[in-house]
N, C-alpha and C positions, 0 to 999 in steps of 0.2 A: 633727774631737776634738783636744781639747790633753790636755795631762798635764804635770803640774807634777810637776818632779823636786826634792830635797832640793838647796842650795847644794853641798853636796861631792860629791853626785852629777857635777851639771852642773858642776863643776870639774874631773872626773877624765875626761870626756867628753872636754871642752873640751881637754886636753892630750894626749887619746889623737889627737884632728882636728889637733892640730896638729904634734904626733909625726907623724902621716902612719899611725898604726897603723888608723885606719880615718877614711872619707868623709864620715861623718859620725854624730851624734847620732840624726840621726831615724833613719837606716839600720839602727842598732843595736839601738836599743831596738824597731823594727817585729822584726827578725828575734826578739829573745828574747822579743816575745810570743807571736810564732805556734810559739816552741820550746815557751813552755808551756800554750799552749793547745793544743796536739798534744799531749801529753803529758798532760794531764788530756782531753782527750776518747777516748785510748784507741787514739790513730792511733801511739804511739809506745809500744811493748813496753817493760820495766823494762831487759833487758838493752842496748836500742836506748839507751836516757837515761843506763845506766850510764856505754858509752862515748861517749857524748858528753858525758858530765861528765867526765870522762877526758880527753877531748882538749881540754876546756875547760883543765883544772888543767894540763897540759902546755902550754897556751900559755900561760898564764902565767910558767909557771918559764921555760919560752923568752926570755919579755918581760922579767923580770925578768934573764935571764941577756943581755941587747942583741941574742936572737936572735930577732925579734922578726916576727911572719906578718900581713901585714895581714888583718881581720876576715874582709872579702868574700871573700879566698882562701878562708878556713879551713870559712864558713860555705857557701860553693859545694861545700866536699869532702864539708862533713856531709850536705850537700843528694844530694850522689851516691852516696853510700851508701845513704841512704833508698830510691832508686830502687828 
């Protein structure tokens, strides 16, 4: 399956790949879709959703402050919490 993104999203993802914040845009999109589908299917309760959302916001702030953590590490930590 191919998914079209807006030029703005493509640009932002490409910049993150160039900076080494994520390994690939494909991997990030796959994780985001899996997160959404898990939540929609009820595999994630509201508390888990809020915790994940808070972690994402924290990561954004850290990135803005120059303290970026690779996305793969963040997703691995989030997956570990769900086990």
